[in-house]
C-alpha positions as CSV (number, residue, x, y, z in Angstrom):
1,M,0.1,0.0,0.0
2,K,3.1,2.2,0.8
3,A,4.3,1.9,-2.6
4,I,1.1,3.1,-4.0
5,H,1.1,6.2,-2.1
6,S,5.4,7.5,-2.8
7,R,3.6,7.1,-7.1
8,W,1.5,9.2,-6.9
9,P,4.3,12.4,-6.7
10,V,5.9,10.9,-9.6
11,I,2.5,11.0,-11.5
12,V,1.5,14.3,-10.4
13,R,5.2,15.5,-11.6
14,V,5.2,13.8,-14.6
15,L,1.7,15.2,-15.6
16,A,2.6,18.8,-14.5
17,A,5.8,18.4,-17.1
18,I,4.3,17.0,-19.8
19,L,0.8,18.7,-20.0
20,G,1.7,21.4,-17.5
21,G,5.2,22.1,-19.9
22,Y,2.7,22.3,-23.2
23,A,0.7,24.7,-21.5
24,F,3.1,26.8,-20.3
25,T,5.8,26.2,-23.7
26,Y,2.3,27.3,-25.7
27,A,1.6,30.8,-23.9
28,T,4.8,31.7,-24.0
29,T,5.4,30.8,-27.3
30,A,2.0,33.0,-28.0
31,T,3.1,35.6,-25.5
32,L,6.5,35.9,-27.3
33,A,4.9,35.8,-30.9
34,R,3.1,39.0,-29.6
35,L,5.7,41.4,-28.1
36,L,8.9,40.6,-30.1
37,P,9.2,44.1,-32.1
38,F,9.5,41.9,-35.5
39,A,7.1,41.9,-38.3
40,R,4.7,39.9,-37.4
41,Y,5.5,36.1,-39.5
42,D,9.4,36.9,-38.3
43,A,7.7,37.1,-34.6
44,A,6.0,34.0,-35.1
45,A,8.7,32.1,-36.4
46,V,11.4,33.0,-33.5
47,A,8.8,32.2,-31.4
48,T,8.2,29.0,-32.5
49,L,12.0,28.2,-32.2
50,L,12.3,29.2,-28.6
51,S,9.4,26.9,-27.8
52,F,11.4,23.9,-28.3
53,V,14.3,25.0,-26.4
54,V,11.0,26.6,-23.7
55,Y,9.9,23.4,-23.3
56,L,12.8,21.0,-22.9
57,V,13.6,24.0,-20.3
58,F,10.3,23.2,-18.1
59,V,10.3,19.5,-18.2
60,L,14.0,19.4,-17.0
61,W,13.0,22.0,-14.4
62,A,9.8,19.6,-13.5
63,F,11.8,17.1,-12.0
64,S,15.0,19.2,-10.7
65,A,12.6,21.4,-8.4
66,R,12.6,20.6,-5.1
67,T,9.0,20.3,-4.1
68,L,6.0,19.9,-6.1
69,G,4.3,23.1,-5.1
70,Q,7.3,25.2,-7.3
71,V,6.3,23.3,-10.6
72,L,2.6,23.5,-9.9
73,A,3.5,27.0,-9.6
74,G,5.5,27.1,-12.5
75,V,2.7,25.3,-14.4
76,A,0.5,27.9,-13.1
77,L,2.6,31.2,-14.5
78,S,1.2,30.3,-17.8
79,V,-2.2,31.6,-17.0
80,P,-1.0,34.9,-16.8
81,L,1.1,34.1,-20.0
82,A,-1.7,33.5,-21.9
83,A,-4.0,35.8,-20.7
84,I,-0.9,38.7,-21.9
85,A,-1.1,36.9,-25.5
86,F,-4.7,36.9,-25.9
87,W,-6.0,39.8,-23.9
88,P,-6.9,41.6,-27.5
89,Q,-8.8,38.5,-28.6
90,L,-10.0,38.5,-24.5
91,L,-11.4,42.6,-25.0
92,G,-12.7,41.7,-28.2
93,G,-10.9,42.9,-30.7
94,M,-8.0,41.8,-33.2
95,R,-4.6,43.2,-33.8
């Protein structure tokens, strides 16, 4: 029974790394594409290229963080990043 309880933190960390890392990377990529001072298509291309590095760093960090709470806080950081990236759509306007 104890073996099952000791697996939950690992399972949650794996899910946070994979799914949370995807959410964080998506939000970061969208934010970078909006904020980079390049032409629209160039900013999207640069942000997309950087997204591979962002995802890799997030997954590595998710397993090296001291506590599971830090990992979940990192996942939660994707919410304000997404708000920055999609604020015109949230307000009803388009860029």
